[in-house]
N, C-alpha and C positions, 0 to 999 in steps of 0.2 A: 309646125312644132320647131321648138329651139333647142340646143343642146349646148352644154358646158364647153369651155376651151378645150383645145386638143391636148393639152397637159394632163387632163384630169381622164386618163385612159382607162383607168382600173374600175371607173364607175359612170355609166352614162346616166345623163339627166335630161328627159324630155317632158314637155307639158303636152299634155292631152286635153285640151279644155281646160276644166279645173282639177285635172286629176296630173299629179307628178309621177311619172314613171322613172323608175330608179333600178339600173341594171347592173348586176355584178358581171365585171367585164375582163375577167381573166381566164378566158375558157381553156386556154392551153395547161393551165396549171389546176384546172378543175376549180377555178375562182377560189382559191386558196388566198386567205387574207393576209396582205404584207401591212406594213405600217402606214403606206400611202393609200392603199385601200381603205383601211379603217379611217383614215383622215378624210379622204374623200366622200365615203358614206356620211361620217358625222356631218360635212358641209351639206351634202344632199339634204338631210333630216334636218338642219338648220333652215335651210331655204324652205321645206314644207310647212314648217311651224311659224316662220316670221313672215311668209307671204300671204297677204290678205285674198288674195285672187286664187290660192290653191286650198282646195276643199278636202281633198283625200289624196292618200299617197299608196301606189303599186310597187312592191319590191319583188323582182326575179332575177334569175341566173341566166346571162347568156352562154349557149353551147348546151353540151350535153349534160351538166350538172348544176346542181343549185350551188353547193360549196363542199369544198373536202376540209372545210375548217381554217384554222390558222397556219400559215407558212411559218412552221417553228424556227426554221434557221434565220427568217428575216425579224421574226419578233420576240425571238429568244431573250433579247436584253430587256425589253419593257416586260416580259412575264417575269424575269429575275428579280426585278426592281419593283414590281407591282405598279409601274407607273405608265399610264397610257394617257397622254394629254389630249384634251378635245381641243382642236383650235378655235380661234376667236370667231364667233358667229356660226359655230357649229352645234351639234347636240350628240348626246352619248348615242354611238350606233346600235347599242344594245337596249335603249331608252329606260336606263335606270336612274336617269337624272331628273326625277320629279314626274308630274303629270303632263299629258300631252294633250294638244285640243283637237288635232286633226285625226282621224281614222287611218289606220295602215292596214292594207290587205297584201298578203305575200302568197307567192306562187313556187312550188319545189318541185324538183325532178331528180332522179337518179343519187347521186350521193348528196346526202344532208348531214354532214358530220359536225360533231362538237358543236362549235359556235354558231353552226347554221341551225341547228335546232333551236338554239338561244335566240336567235334572229327571227325565227317564225315565233317562238314564244311571246316575243317583244310585240308581235302583230295582233291586231283586233280580229281578223278574220283570215283563216290560212287553208290553201287548197294544195294538193299535191297530184303529181302524176302517179300512174299504177306502178311504175318502174323505182319509186324513190325507194332509197335504202337509207335507215336511220342509224346513227350511233352517237351516244353521248360516253365517249371512251376515255375522257381525260383520266378517269383512274388509273387506266391502263399506261398513262405517261408519268405517273407519280404525281400528279395534280388534282385538282377537282374542277369542276365548272364554276366558272368565274363571271359568266355573262348574264346571269340570271336564273339559271335552270334551277338551282338548289331550292329556290323558293317559287318559281312560277310552274314549274313541271309538277310538283304535288297539288298546286291550285287547280291546275288545268285537267289534270289526269287522275288526282287521287294519289294518296301516300303509296299505297302499294304497287301500283301501275309505275309511279315516276320512280321510286326506289328500285324496282325491277330493273330498269335501264340504266338508272345513274350508276348503282353500286357494281354492275356487272359489267358495264361497257360493251354489251352485246349488240348485234346488230338486229333491228326489227324491220318489217316492211310496212308498207302504206296502210293495209288492211288493220295493221294492229295501231297504227298511228291513228287511224281513224276510229278505230274501237274505244281507244282510251280519251279521245278528244284532242289530241294533239293538232289535228287537222278536221275542217269540218267538209271537204269533199274529196273523193278521190275521181280523177280524170283519166284518160285513156292514155295519154302521153304528156310529153313536157310542153309541146306548143299549145295543145289544149289546155292545160293548167294554166299557162301564162294568160291565154286569151279570156280564160274563165276570170281570172283575178283582174284583168283590165275592165270585164264587163262588170263586175262587182263594183270596181271603183267608180264607172261611169254611172251606173244606177245610183250610188251615193250622191254624186256630184250633179247629176242632172234631174234627179226625182225628188230627192230629199233636201229640205230647207237646211243651209249650212250652218245658221245659227242654232237651229233645233237640233241638228246633228252634234254640235259642241257642246250642247246642255246636255244631252243624253248621255254622250260619252262621259262628260263630267261628273254625272250624277252616278253613273255606274261606277267610277272609279273613286268617288267619294265613299261610297257604301264599302267597296272592298277594302279602302285602306282605313277608314275611320269608324265603319259600322254603318248599320240600317239606319239608326236614330240620326245620324248626322245627315244622311241623304234625304231622310223625310222631311226633316227641318228645313231643307232648301227648296222643296218641291213647290209649294206655292209662291214663294218669291221668284223662282226662274219661271214659272207658269205666267205670272203676271208681266213680268218683263218681255216675256215672247210675245205675248197676246198685244203688246203695244208696238211690235215690229211691223215693218211694211211688207215682210213674208208671211206674217201672220194672216195680214188681211188679204194678201193674194191668194193664200191656201183656202180661205172661206169663200172668196169670188169664184176660184176656180172650181171648187166644190157645186156652187151654184149655178155656175155655167156649164157645168159638166165637161170640163177641159182640164189638160194638164196645167199644173201651175208652173209659173216661170218666176224661179226664184232669184233673187240679187244680193242675198247676204246683208239685207238691210231690214 
């Protein structure tokens, strides 16, 4: 495994095969986001999207908590101006800047506050520890969620379920998060949740053909953003293209030979 430079202390970045592991790393402050942390996560996501050798990402929090949200003292100026610049080579940490080609799995534990919920909503697959506590409490600070919750939360959980928590700012637990679809699995503790997220990332990167994963993700995003008809129109061209790849040929061979496929992304 390799990591980023020592200067990037608030986000750890490690390669695990074709998986990029990204850890929120400000545990003494419950992983509350500073400007530096936002910038470093942006660069980590930029790496995930731009590196063809990376096929899946996993986001998690070091320490006892996923994140307490934004460090309001540090990011207050940017909040007041509405200006969070994405560094060159980076991507929006809340993935609001268009479609993404690489799937993201996220794991959460203990505090999952404000921007933390929005980080989960930006992921494709989400798991959490049984001790996770969630709150979309921006309305209690005189603002409202600006990292995607106002449109992603209703889409994922349904209008009433989302408004119940966005408009009250009240806390809810992992069982409720699972009931409304915010998370897909509840695990016994934080370490188990993180390991489960890594395991899902490895399954995607080791067992699934990366070009097929990207095509499936793009099709789902197209249907969500443009409607089913647009997704249907792209199905036959996509399948024709995939059938011409080396990975598709390997998939057929592995089926005939009754073995696991070894995909190369070509």
